[in-house]
C-alpha positions as CSV (number, residue, x, y, z in Angstrom):
1,M,0.0,0.0,0.0
2,D,1.2,3.5,-1.0
3,R,0.5,5.5,2.1
4,A,0.2,8.9,0.3
5,E,-2.0,7.4,-2.4
6,A,-4.3,5.9,0.2
7,E,-4.6,9.1,2.1
8,E,-5.4,11.0,-1.1
9,W,-8.2,8.5,-1.8
10,I,-9.5,8.7,1.8
11,R,-9.7,12.6,1.5
12,K,-11.8,12.2,-1.6
13,H,-14.5,10.7,0.5
14,V,-14.2,12.2,4.0
15,E,-12.6,15.2,5.6
16,P,-10.1,14.1,8.3
17,V,-9.8,16.5,11.3
18,G,-6.6,14.9,12.6
19,A,-3.8,12.6,11.9
20,I,-4.5,9.4,10.0
21,E,-2.8,6.6,12.0
22,I,-2.2,2.9,11.3
23,T,-3.8,0.8,14.1
24,H,-3.3,-2.7,12.7
25,D,-0.5,-3.9,10.3
26,R,-0.9,-7.5,9.6
27,P,0.2,-9.6,6.6
28,W,-3.4,-9.9,5.5
29,A,-4.5,-6.3,5.9
30,K,-3.6,-2.8,7.2
31,V,-6.1,-0.7,9.0
32,M,-5.9,3.1,9.6
33,R,-8.0,5.2,11.9
34,V,-9.3,8.4,10.2
35,P,-10.7,11.0,12.7
36,V,-13.6,13.0,11.2
37,A,-16.0,15.7,12.7
38,G,-18.2,13.9,15.1
39,G,-16.4,10.6,15.2
40,V,-14.1,8.3,13.3
41,T,-13.9,6.3,10.1
42,W,-11.7,3.4,9.2
43,F,-9.6,2.6,6.2
44,K,-8.7,-1.0,5.4
45,A,-6.3,-2.2,2.7
46,C,-6.6,-5.9,2.1
47,A,-3.8,-8.2,1.0
48,E,-4.3,-10.4,-2.1
49,V,-5.2,-13.4,0.1
50,Q,-8.5,-11.6,1.0
51,A,-9.0,-9.6,-2.1
52,F,-12.7,-10.6,-2.1
53,E,-13.3,-8.7,1.2
54,P,-14.0,-5.2,-0.2
55,R,-16.7,-6.3,-2.6
56,L,-18.2,-8.8,-0.2
57,T,-18.5,-6.2,2.5
58,A,-20.0,-3.6,0.2
59,Q,-22.5,-6.2,-1.1
60,L,-23.5,-7.2,2.4
61,Y,-23.9,-3.5,3.5
62,A,-26.1,-2.8,0.4
63,R,-28.5,-5.6,1.5
64,W,-28.1,-5.6,5.3
65,P,-27.2,-2.0,6.3
66,D,-28.3,-2.5,9.9
67,R,-26.2,-5.6,10.5
68,V,-22.7,-5.0,9.0
69,T,-20.2,-2.2,8.9
70,E,-21.3,1.0,7.1
71,V,-19.3,1.1,3.8
72,L,-18.5,4.7,2.8
73,A,-16.3,3.9,-0.2
74,V,-14.8,0.9,-1.9
75,D,-12.1,0.3,-4.5
76,E,-12.2,-3.3,-5.6
77,A,-9.1,-3.1,-7.8
78,R,-6.9,-1.8,-5.0
79,R,-8.7,-3.9,-2.4
80,W,-9.5,-0.8,-0.3
81,L,-12.4,-0.1,2.0
82,L,-13.5,3.0,3.9
83,L,-15.8,2.2,6.7
84,G,-18.0,4.0,9.2
85,D,-17.6,3.4,12.9
86,A,-19.5,0.4,14.2
87,G,-19.3,1.3,17.9
88,I,-17.5,-0.8,20.5
89,P,-16.7,-4.5,20.4
90,V,-18.6,-6.7,22.8
91,R,-15.2,-7.7,24.1
92,E,-15.1,-4.4,25.9
93,R,-18.4,-5.3,27.6
94,G,-16.9,-8.6,28.8
95,N,-18.3,-10.6,25.9
96,P,-21.7,-11.2,27.6
97,P,-23.6,-14.2,26.3
98,E,-26.8,-12.0,26.4
99,A,-25.3,-9.9,23.5
100,W,-25.0,-13.1,21.4
101,V,-28.6,-14.1,22.2
102,E,-29.7,-10.9,20.5
103,A,-27.2,-10.8,17.7
104,L,-27.2,-14.4,16.4
105,P,-30.8,-14.5,15.1
106,S,-30.2,-11.4,12.9
107,Y,-26.9,-12.8,11.7
108,A,-28.7,-16.1,10.8
109,E,-31.3,-14.0,8.8
110,L,-28.5,-12.4,6.9
111,Q,-27.1,-15.9,6.1
112,K,-30.5,-17.1,4.9
113,G,-30.9,-14.2,2.6
114,E,-27.3,-14.4,1.2
115,S,-27.8,-18.0,0.2
116,A,-29.3,-16.7,-3.0
117,Y,-26.0,-14.9,-3.8
118,A,-23.7,-17.8,-2.9
119,L,-22.5,-18.6,-6.4
120,D,-22.1,-14.9,-7.2
121,H,-19.8,-14.5,-4.1
122,I,-17.8,-17.6,-5.2
123,A,-17.4,-16.1,-8.7
124,H,-16.0,-13.0,-7.1
125,G,-13.4,-14.8,-5.1
126,V,-15.0,-15.7,-1.8
127,P,-13.4,-19.1,-0.9
128,D,-15.5,-22.1,-1.7
129,L,-15.9,-24.4,1.3
130,R,-19.1,-26.0,0.4
131,M,-19.7,-29.6,1.3
132,A,-18.6,-31.0,-2.1
133,A,-15.3,-29.0,-1.8
134,L,-14.3,-30.1,1.7
135,P,-12.8,-33.5,1.1
136,A,-10.3,-32.0,-1.4
137,G,-9.7,-29.3,1.1
138,S,-8.9,-31.9,3.7
139,E,-6.3,-33.4,1.4
140,R,-4.7,-30.0,1.0
141,L,-4.7,-29.6,4.7
142,L,-3.0,-33.0,5.3
143,A,-0.4,-32.2,2.6
144,N,0.9,-29.4,4.8
145,D,3.6,-29.5,7.4
146,L,1.2,-29.1,10.3
147,P,2.3,-27.7,13.7
148,L,1.3,-30.9,15.4
149,V,3.1,-34.0,16.9
150,R,3.2,-37.1,14.8
151,D,0.3,-39.0,16.6
152,E,-2.0,-36.0,16.1
153,V,-1.3,-36.0,12.3
154,K,-1.9,-39.7,12.2
155,R,-5.3,-39.2,13.8
156,L,-6.3,-36.6,11.3
157,R,-5.2,-38.8,8.4
158,A,-7.0,-41.8,9.8
159,Y,-10.2,-39.8,10.1
160,A,-10.2,-38.6,6.5
161,P,-12.6,-41.3,5.1
162,R,-15.1,-40.6,8.0
163,F,-14.8,-36.9,7.4
164,T,-15.8,-37.4,3.7
165,E,-18.9,-39.4,4.9
166,L,-19.9,-36.7,7.3
167,C,-19.6,-34.1,4.6
168,A,-22.0,-36.1,2.4
169,A,-24.4,-36.6,5.3
170,L,-24.4,-32.9,6.2
171,A,-25.1,-32.0,2.6
172,E,-28.2,-34.3,2.6
173,M,-29.6,-32.3,5.6
174,E,-30.6,-29.6,3.1
175,I,-29.5,-26.4,4.8
176,Q,-28.4,-24.1,1.9
177,E,-24.8,-23.0,1.9
178,S,-24.2,-19.3,2.3
179,V,-21.7,-16.7,3.4
180,Q,-20.0,-17.9,6.6
181,H,-18.0,-15.3,8.6
182,D,-15.6,-17.9,10.1
183,D,-14.2,-15.4,12.7
184,L,-17.4,-14.6,14.6
185,H,-16.1,-13.7,18.0
186,M,-16.1,-10.9,20.6
187,A,-13.7,-8.7,18.6
188,N,-15.9,-8.8,15.5
189,L,-19.3,-8.1,16.9
190,Y,-19.8,-4.4,17.7
191,T,-22.6,-2.6,19.4
192,D,-23.8,1.0,18.9
193,G,-27.0,2.3,20.4
194,G,-28.4,-1.1,21.0
195,K,-27.7,-2.3,17.4
196,F,-25.2,-5.1,16.7
197,R,-23.0,-5.1,13.6
198,V,-20.7,-7.8,12.4
199,V,-17.3,-6.5,11.1
200,D,-14.2,-7.8,9.4
201,W,-15.4,-10.3,6.7
202,G,-11.9,-11.2,5.4
203,D,-12.0,-14.8,6.7
204,S,-15.3,-15.5,5.1
205,S,-16.2,-18.4,2.9
206,I,-19.3,-19.9,1.2
207,A,-19.9,-22.9,3.4
208,H,-22.5,-24.5,5.7
209,P,-23.8,-21.5,7.7
210,F,-23.8,-23.3,11.0
211,F,-20.0,-23.4,11.0
212,S,-20.1,-19.7,12.2
213,L,-20.7,-20.6,15.8
214,L,-17.4,-22.5,16.3
215,E,-15.5,-19.3,17.1
216,T,-18.4,-17.7,19.0
217,F,-18.5,-20.7,21.3
218,R,-14.7,-21.1,21.6
219,F,-14.2,-17.5,22.8
220,L,-17.1,-18.0,25.3
221,E,-15.2,-21.0,26.6
222,E,-11.7,-19.5,26.6
223,F,-12.5,-15.8,27.5
224,N,-15.6,-16.2,29.6
225,G,-14.7,-19.5,31.2
226,L,-17.9,-21.3,30.3
227,G,-17.7,-25.0,30.6
228,P,-18.6,-27.2,27.6
229,D,-21.9,-28.2,29.3
230,D,-22.9,-24.7,30.3
231,P,-26.6,-24.0,29.6
232,W,-25.7,-20.9,27.7
233,F,-24.5,-22.9,24.7
234,R,-27.8,-24.6,24.3
235,R,-29.6,-21.3,24.6
236,L,-27.3,-19.6,22.1
237,R,-27.7,-22.6,19.7
238,D,-31.5,-22.3,19.9
239,A,-31.5,-18.6,19.4
240,Y,-29.3,-19.0,16.3
241,L,-31.4,-21.9,14.9
242,E,-34.8,-20.2,15.4
243,P,-34.7,-18.4,12.0
244,W,-33.8,-21.6,10.2
245,G,-36.7,-23.7,11.5
246,S,-37.4,-26.4,14.0
247,G,-35.8,-29.8,14.5
248,L,-32.3,-28.9,13.5
249,E,-30.4,-29.9,16.6
250,E,-28.9,-33.0,14.9
251,T,-27.9,-31.0,11.9
252,F,-26.2,-28.5,14.2
253,E,-24.2,-31.2,15.9
254,V,-23.0,-32.7,12.7
255,A,-22.1,-29.2,11.4
256,I,-20.0,-28.6,14.4
257,R,-18.1,-31.8,13.9
258,V,-17.5,-31.1,10.2
259,G,-17.0,-27.4,10.9
260,W,-13.8,-27.7,12.9
261,F,-12.1,-29.4,10.0
262,A,-13.5,-26.8,7.6
263,H,-12.2,-24.1,9.9
264,A,-8.7,-25.7,9.8
265,I,-8.9,-26.0,6.1
266,A,-9.7,-22.3,5.9
267,W,-6.7,-21.4,8.0
268,T,-4.4,-23.0,5.5
269,R,-5.3,-20.4,2.9
270,Q,-4.0,-17.6,5.2
271,R,-1.0,-19.6,6.4
272,D,0.1,-20.4,2.8
273,A,0.1,-16.7,2.0
274,L,2.4,-15.8,5.0
275,P,6.1,-15.2,4.8
276,P,8.0,-17.9,6.7
277,K,9.0,-15.6,9.5
278,A,5.3,-14.9,10.3
279,R,4.3,-18.5,10.5
280,P,5.4,-19.3,14.1
281,D,3.1,-16.7,15.6
282,F,0.3,-17.8,13.3
283,D,0.8,-21.4,14.2
284,R,0.2,-20.8,17.9
285,A,-3.5,-20.1,17.2
286,F,-3.6,-22.6,14.3
287,R,-2.6,-25.4,16.6
288,I,-5.6,-24.6,18.8
289,V,-7.9,-24.9,15.8
290,L,-6.3,-28.2,14.6
291,R,-6.6,-29.7,18.1
292,R,-10.3,-28.8,18.2
293,A,-10.6,-30.7,14.9
294,I,-8.7,-33.7,16.4
295,A,-11.1,-33.6,19.4
296,Q,-13.9,-34.6,16.9
297,T,-12.1,-37.8,16.0
298,P,-12.3,-41.1,18.0
299,V,-9.2,-42.0,19.9
């Protein structure tokens, strides 16, 4: 990203009232804070690995302006976004489960609506992690030098045929594949005046929509200390499933089992795009995801 060129573009759309500062500088994106009269806007420059994000975000905002980040300007060719302020992340409120009870049904409604645009999103670069694509994705995952001990890799390899069977079974349960955020946790759900907005769609894919709750639940476990059998998880599951219809508890359970593998497959896309020096830091979190997948396999 050319900093001067980016600032010139920003000033064509908003009038900064102070210094434009970089707040996040990651291999996959840079984010700059742009102070404006009455508040702040945000500039995001995406790396090639998530080149689809500007268009996807703009499309979602056009159809769901009350549920995602406000898009002030977009440049698809340069992978740039200028975004309104979404408020504060629910992390700063302690990641209360009550916030997710309110936010998850509206997110599910977005997913249901976006299923009609799934093929269009894929055509514009959103990663394809639909059921039919996952077995090949599993092969790619297992071809990597994974940050695991040998016995863990053996368990993943041994489970591959069963994983393929579960993908086929989940496909037959007839929930339409749609946009799936894949990073839906306390740092990406914002609240402002009682409204919730989902931000940062750079990890998204077209996949089984129920996969989205993997990270939501993981952060409630790790950050809030909820045990695996805490009643909150059933309450949140039910709140999320309500827009989809009744009798979907078994589908949800299968989706969670398949979803941890799909999540690991998705992470390989980001990992493969990293320079070697950045991989050790990335692998600390990747190892957690991989071990969540391993936990779905029989000993």
